[in-house]
N, C-alpha and C positions, 0 to 999 in steps of 0.2 A: 145444230149438232155440236157437241162438246167433245174435244179430243184430248186425251192424257196418255202419257207413256212413262214407263219407269224401267230401270235396269234390274237385272236379276240379282245384282249384289246390293240393291237397296234393301236395307233391313226392315224398313217400315213404310207403308204406303196407305194413303187414305183417299177415298172417293166420295165426293159430295153427292148425295142422293137428291136428284132433281125430279119433281113431280111431272108426270105425263111423258117421261122418257124411259127408254129401255137401253141396256148397255151391251155393247159388242166387244169381246175380248179377243185380241189378235196377238198370237205369239210372235216375237222377233227372234229370228234364228241366224246362226252363222255356222256353216258346216254341220247342220242338223242339231247343233247345240243351242238351247234357248238362252238368249242373252238379255231378254227383257220382254215386256208386253206393251201393246198399244190398246188403250181402252177408249171406246167411242160411245158417247151418249147420243142416241137418235130419237126423234119423236116416235111415239107409239105407232102413228099412222104411216111411218116411213117403211119402204120396202128394202132398205139397205141391208146387204148381207156381207159376211166376212170375205167372201170370194171377190166382192167388188173392190176390196182394199189390198189385194195381194201385192200389186206393184208398189203401192205406198209402203207397205210393210217391208218389202225387199229393199227399197231405197233407204228407208230409215235404218234397217239392219246394217246396210253397207256403210252408212255414215257413222253409225255408232262403232262398228268394228274398226273403221279407219281411225277414228279418234282414239280408241283404246290402243291400237297398234302404235300410233304416233306417241302417245303418252308413255307406253312401255319402252319404245325405242329411246325416247329422251331420258328416261330413268336409267336405261341400260348404258347409254353413253356417259351419263354422269358417273355411274358406278365404275365404268371402265377407266375413265379419267382419274378417278380417285384411287383405283387399284394401281394404275400406272405410276401415280405419284408416290403411293406407299411403297411400291416395288423399287422405284428409283431411290427413295430415301433409305430403304433397307440395304440396297446395293452400296450406297454411299457409306452407310454405317459399317457394313461388312468390309469395305475397302479401307476405311479408317481403322477399324479394329485390326485388320491384317497388317496395316502399316505400323500400328502401335506394337503388335506382337513382334514384328521384325525389329523394331527399335529396342524392345526389351531384350531381345536376343543380342543385339549389338552392345547394349549396356552391360549385360552379363559377361560378355567376352572381355570388355574393358576391365570389369571388376576382377575377373580371373587373372588378368595380367598384373594386377596390383598386389604387391607383397607387403605393403605397409598399411596398417589400419587407417591412419589419418588420410592417406591418399585415396583409399577405397571409399571412405565415407564422403569425401569431397566429390568424387565422381558420382556416387550414388545420388547425391542431392542435385548437383549441377546438371548432370546429364538426364536425370530423372525428370526434372522440370521441363527441359527442352524437348525431350523425345516423347514424353507422355502428355505434353500440353497442359501442364499444371502450373498455376500462378506461383504458388509458394509451397515449399517443401522443407522439412527439417527432420533430423534424426536425433532422438534422445535415447540414451542408454541408461539402464538401471544398475545400481551397485548392490552389494550384499545387504546393505541397510535399507533397501527399497527406496532409495533416493534416485532422482533422475538427473542426468548430466547432459548438457548440450554438447553437440559435436559440430556439425555444419548445418546451417539453416539459411533462411532467406529473409532479408530485411523488408521493410514496407515498400521499397522501391523495386523489389524483385532481384536484388543482387545476392549472390551466394557469399555468405560471410561465415567466419569462424565464430561459433558460439560456445567455445569451450569454457568461457567464463561462467556460463549459466549452470546453476545448481539449485535444486528445489525438492521439497517433498512432493510425492505424487499427488496432484491436485484432486480434490473431491468433486470431479466433474462427471457429466453423463458418460463420456467416452471411457473413463477409467473403470467405472462399474461394469459397463457393457463388455469391454474387451478383457479385463483382468478377472473380475469376479465370475463372469459367465463364460470365460475362456473362448471368446469370439476372436476371429482373426481381424475383423474390420468393423468399424462403426461409422455410419454416415448420419449427418443431420443437416437439413436445409434451413435457411432463414434463422441462423443461430449467431450469437456473438463470436467474432473472430479476435484472437489474442496475439500479442507479441510481448515476450518477457512477462507473461501473466497479466498484461494490461490490455483492456479491450480497445480495439482499433477500428472496428467496423462490423458489418453483418454480411453473411453469405453462407455458402455451404462449407462444411468442415468434415474432414475424414481423418480418422486415426487408424493406422494399420499396426496391429500388434506384432512384435517380433518375438518368436518363441524358440527356446531350446527344449524340444519335446514339450513337457508340461510346465516349464519354467519360463515366465516372461523375462525378456532381456532388454526390451525397449519398445519405442514407437517410431513410426514415420507419420508425421503430421502434415496434412495438405489442406489448402483452402483456395478460394477464388477471389481473394481480396483485391487484386489489381485490376483484372478485366471483368470480373463478375460473370464469367462464362458459366453456363448451366452444367449440371451433371449429365453425363451420357449414360445410356443403358449399360454400356460395357465397362464403365468405370469401376464398378464393384468388383468384378472378377479380375480386371486388369490390375488394379492396385493390390488386391489380395495376392495375386501371383507375384507382383513386384516385391511385396513384403517378404514372401517366402524366399525369393532370390537373395535379397539383401541380408536376411537373417542367416542364410547358409554361408554367405561370404564372411559375415562377422564371426560365426562359429569357426570357420576355416582358419581365419587369421588368428583368432584366440588360441586355437589348438596349435597353430604354428608357433605363436609366441611362447606358449607353454613348452613346446618341444625345444625351441631355441634356448629357453631358460634352463630346461632340464639338461640339455646337452652342455650348456655353459657350466652349470653346477657340477655335472659329471666330469667335465674337463678339469675344473678346479680341483675336484676331489682326486682325480687321477694324477694331476700335477703335484698336488700335496702329498698323495701317497707315494708317487714316484720319487719326490724329494726325500721323503722319509726312508724309502727303500734304498735310494742312493746313499743317503747318509748312513744307514745301517750297514750297507755293503762296504762303504768306505771304512766304517768302524771295524767291520769284520776283517776287511782286507788289512787294515792297520794292525788289528789284533793278531792276525795270522802272520804278520811280518815283524811284530814287536815282541821282544822278550817280556813276558808278563812280570817277572821279578824286577829286572833292572831298567825296563822301559827304553831299551836301545834295540837296534836291529838284532834279530835272532839268527840262528844258523841257517834257516831256510833262505833268508835274504842273502846271507854271505855266499851260500853254495850257488845261487843263481847269478849273483853279481860277479863272483870270481871267474866263472866260466865265460861269461860275456866279455869280461876284460881280458881274459886269456886269449880268446879268439881275436879280439881287436888288436891286442899287442902283437900277436903272431902275424896278422895281416899287414900291420903298419910298421913292424919292426921296432916297437917301443919297449922300454923296460917295464917290468912289473915287479914290485917289491911287496913282501908279505912279512908281517911280524906276528908271532904267536906268543901270548902272555899267559903265565900261570901264577896264581897267588901262592907264595911260599908258605909251606906248613899250614895250609888251610884246614886240614883235618884236625890238627891240634887246636886251632882256633875254635872250631865247631865243638869239639869235645869239651873244652874248657868253659866256653861262654854259652854254648847252646846254639841250636839251629836258627833261632830267631835273630840272635846277634850276628850269626853268620850271614843270614839274608840281608841284614842291614849293612853289613860290611860290603857285600857284593854291590848293593845299590849305590853306596857312596863311591866305591872305586869306579863303577861304570859311569856315574855322573861326572867324575873328575877327569878320567882318561878320555872320555868321548869329546872333550873340549880341547884336547891337545892339538889335534890336526883337523882343521875345518875346511881345507881347500876342496874345491869341487871335484867330485869323483872318488874321494877317499871314503872309506867305510870302516867304522869301528863297530864290532858286533860281539855278542856273547856266543862263544862256540859251544859251550856246554860245561856244566859244573862250575869250577873256578877258573876256566880258560876263556880268554878273549883273543880276538884277532884284529889286526889293523891292516887293511888292504890299501896299497898306494899305487894306483895305476899311473903309468908315465913317469914315476919317480925312480931315480937311479939308486945305487947302493949307498952313496954318501947321504942322500936325503933320508934313506931308510935308517942309517946309523944315527943321524941327527934326531929322528923321531924316537928312536929307542931310548936315547939319552934323555930326551924331554919327558918321556913316559916315566922313567926312573925318578927324575927330579920331581915330577908331579906327585908321585907316591910319597917321596920324602917330605914334600910340603904338606900333603894331606895328613901324614903322621898319625895314622890310626893305631892306637895302642895294641900291642900284642901281649897276650898273657904268657910271658916267658917264665920258665922255671929253671932254665939253664943259662949260664953266662954266655954260652955260645950263641944263643938265640938273640936276634936283634929285638929291641923294645918296640919296634913299630912293624906294621904289616908291610911286606915288600913283595915284589914280583920278579920273576925271571923271564927273560925274553929271548926267543930265537929269531934271527933275522937272516933273510936272503933276498937276492935280486936276480932276475932272469929275463932274458929276451927270448920268448917262446919261439920254437922252430918245429920243423917236421920231425926232428929226432928226439924231441922232449915231450913229456906228458905232465899234465897238472898233478896227477897222483904222485909221481916221483918228486916233483917240486915240493909238494906239501910235506912229504916224508923228509925231505932235505931240511926244511925249516924246522920241522918237529925235532929232528936230530940236533939242530943248533940249540933248541930250547933245552934238551936234556944235557947238553954240554954246559949250559949256563947253570943248570941245577947242580950238576956234578962239581962245578968249579966254585961253589960257594954261595950260589943264589944272589938275589938282589943285584943282578947284572944282566948284560945281554952278550950273546955270542953270534958271530957272523960266519956263515959258511959260504965259501966262494962257489959260484955256479958251475965251475969246471969240475967240481967234485960230484955233480949229480950223475 
């Protein structure tokens, strides 16, 4: 008797045909499902029937089933272990990613606190390497001529250094075309040459994160694994891409702040310049409003303001106040004979000369109107006023402006007549009456021959 068996999952079976034998086929079952067959070759003269082999078939089915279950259990355990390992790895990566995201938040907070571009770039490189677990990092910024300039970077030993010395054309490398031409935010490449100052220094992975101002590239963040050779992680792509966005926003923020500071400074300079111009113009206007345009000495407005101030001060302190009123003799004749232009020139010369006679502080020589002038002497008594009147007459004699005389009675030079008076203001006196008193003295000088001065005593007021 020859016995053979095979499983239902066997795709191909062969039976040797033996002469003088017949074949008995017995199904092998597990829970009514056929899992294989048992084939027996018996001699033709044998009376063996399938029912005689029922127990054998059952035992064989049980063994086969147990083997299959054992194999399936083993495969299941292996799969479970692999799944647990994968889950553990995934959890570790998620934990690392969450840690990096928190670190990025912390870096961003530090960057927000920085108001100086140089400080911000240093923090971005130095903290970026530490908190994102990157071997080397450097930031390059572009200028309007499409040249790149170093800021802060990492030397071959991992130290953060100032690379402001570095300047170069944008290199014709793979990362330039991928990020700038195709407007990508990030470019990765593994097993690629690594560079420092455009000199190759090793191999590893390299990443370039493009910094953008909308559609305009403003720079790069360059990263690599030169020092430790640590591999790229699955999350590095999105992590560094997000970091590039954060850094670019801070660069734009500080550039905008710098522009605003410069704009404010320029505006302040313009305001200061315009203020100086306005002040100068106002001073000029103030001066013009207080200076007689023809004679370039104080005008009547200044005299009216000053005399009232000095009147109140003299009244309060019990001080003397002297006033002289001068009038050019026969000035109408001068104008008629020589013309108004000559008359104006005469007034200018007289003003220039007589304004220099008394220069002590507080005194005021002004043009009162027409051919009249006034000399205010705060704090000076009558004797001082008389002395000044005489000095004024002497100054006119020394000036000796020719007078177009037609009569022998007229003097050959231009002369003045002067009214003089001194007062100590009180509650019973007024400035108006005092001025009329001085004017009366002037008319007395005119009536008594001109080219002289007359003094009226204050008790006559």
